[in-house]
C-alpha angles and dihedrals in degrees: 000000000000115000132211093051109154126205090260091058093248119127114242117238124230136190124223114228127193114251114201095176097069140047126220090352141125120204121200139175109251091223089071091062093064109183095356095104122221090236090067092054119088119217087243124055137167113255116208127191117167107320093332124099137178137170110247141168119261126201135175126223134175087209090073117085113249092240094053137075119197115217125187114256092238090057093048089053094043095049094034089229114179117231093201096066129088113237142194120214131212127197116197126163094335093314116119116199126194115204165350095263107180130183129209109204092201110166141004095241139039090234092059091045094052092046095051103026096114092059090062089072086087086076092058101037088112095038092149088068093047103039126173126068122323118196123193114199146152129243089242091059096062111109108200093186098056097029087234136125126208104216147116124285118205116243108204092193097057095024089230138120112245120210119229149117115275141176123254113287128237093251139358134224103211122211101168136076115273120234132183105253142119095270094054089046088053093053092048091048092054102035100030109197094341092110116105113217096021125174105017121215137210134227094268093051089054093051093048093050097043098046089068093053110088091208093054109030094085091054092062123093113227106277135183135184109236138188102161132062094230090060089054093047092052091049097051091043087059100041099027092212125049143153122234108209136179104242093232101035126126136189090033089289113162096006115146125188113215121198123189131206133159095272107035149346122251120211119198127180143148117260103212098192091051094037093224141104118254125206119190129185111217099193099163132050089238092056091045093052094043092049094051096042094070089058100040095051093056103051146345118287139189129199121222133192111254110238116220093243127196114267141198123203091338095313121120113232126210133155140238119206120197107217119177141155120252130215091284093052092251119141113246129196100218100178150323123237130190122220122205115199122230113260111282091008121132093208132054096210115136091228088059093056100277125142130227131217140168102293099211092058092047092046094053095044099042094047092039092230128174117232091263093045091049092051092051094046094046093048090050091051092052093045091051091052090049090053089049092050091051090050090052090052090060088066102033134060099225123000112174110143121057139165113200119204105207128189128195118197129211091270089056093250116152120233131188102221095179144320125228123205095157093097099307110215105248089173086098083087089066092048088052090048093247096118094157091065092059091051092045090052092051091048091051090048090057096041091053090049087051089053089054087054086056094242 
């Protein structure tokens, strides 16, 4: 039974106050227990906060306000429970749980976390709808020996992140790539399947899974895993235009467009450190092999047929769909955005000089659709992405935050270019002047993580 359920169906919110007069004890106003009679409560209960539990004493007092729970100072210190957060409380089979206590596994290292900590406030903009404790931390900061995490807990009163050492949370919203190692095994052992976006997947995984789904296989460009230059040459000789992509890359990093003609191969790509587009003519087999070798020896690549995408004034157009789960665990299409490549660029990514706009407007104008045609096309796009999300869930524990890269060719056929669940960059909404969609996505991310925590 969950307590603090009001007549309106909204869970009441309580504050935790420090009690210096007791030890190993929780004191509560009996009115908060509603129909859960005092006679059914033992004097000892199990207190749970995050992944930590302990048997404690419980007592009731009418002298305690009905929106407050008193907790002994030793318990507050032991559990590292913040007294500035607003909590919900659950009572099940003589176990009382304070929460939700949610983690954001934001970056691999402490250095990255410190540098970009302030940007994580987007996840707690609507804290009053999330409630509980929200901890931002890095993978590096997890101590598997002490079962502690050095991170930053959000203070909703000061709107700041407060540094400290904390226990493991109820559930985690993961923003980093998943690897097979002892620390990840430790997290899974302690949190079970309460990790959103676990495990992550790469471009090749997606292609392998989708090509066996009859509803999705025709939305995939021809794709092949490659590790030798002669494989790549045969592919581009057949398709004339193709993209060479690292299987785990994001933000268009490492993508090379290869174009074949009878005399030579042209390679075009964006050089991030120089912030410019490079075009190379590989007019001998030796040049071709030497150029590709420096990429193939460093990581795994796939090659993908280049779709003849719709264009506008020389700019390639593709689309990004923000697709996330809400507090009920239902997939939601939050918005479509169009990306126009920079002139002469082979990729539309914003980091490579592209521009973003409201996707629905672009879709209707570029395809010259009537209102009814647009509605049918847009619904089909959303339905296709829902089918893809469901297919992913067959292979993943919890997949709740996706960015679909959608292409539309000059015959108006829809293509799934790739899907990102390694922290898809929803900031495209800000570039397209639809800021509210980014904040809605971040709220849904946290509410779904809260659902995983069973709050």
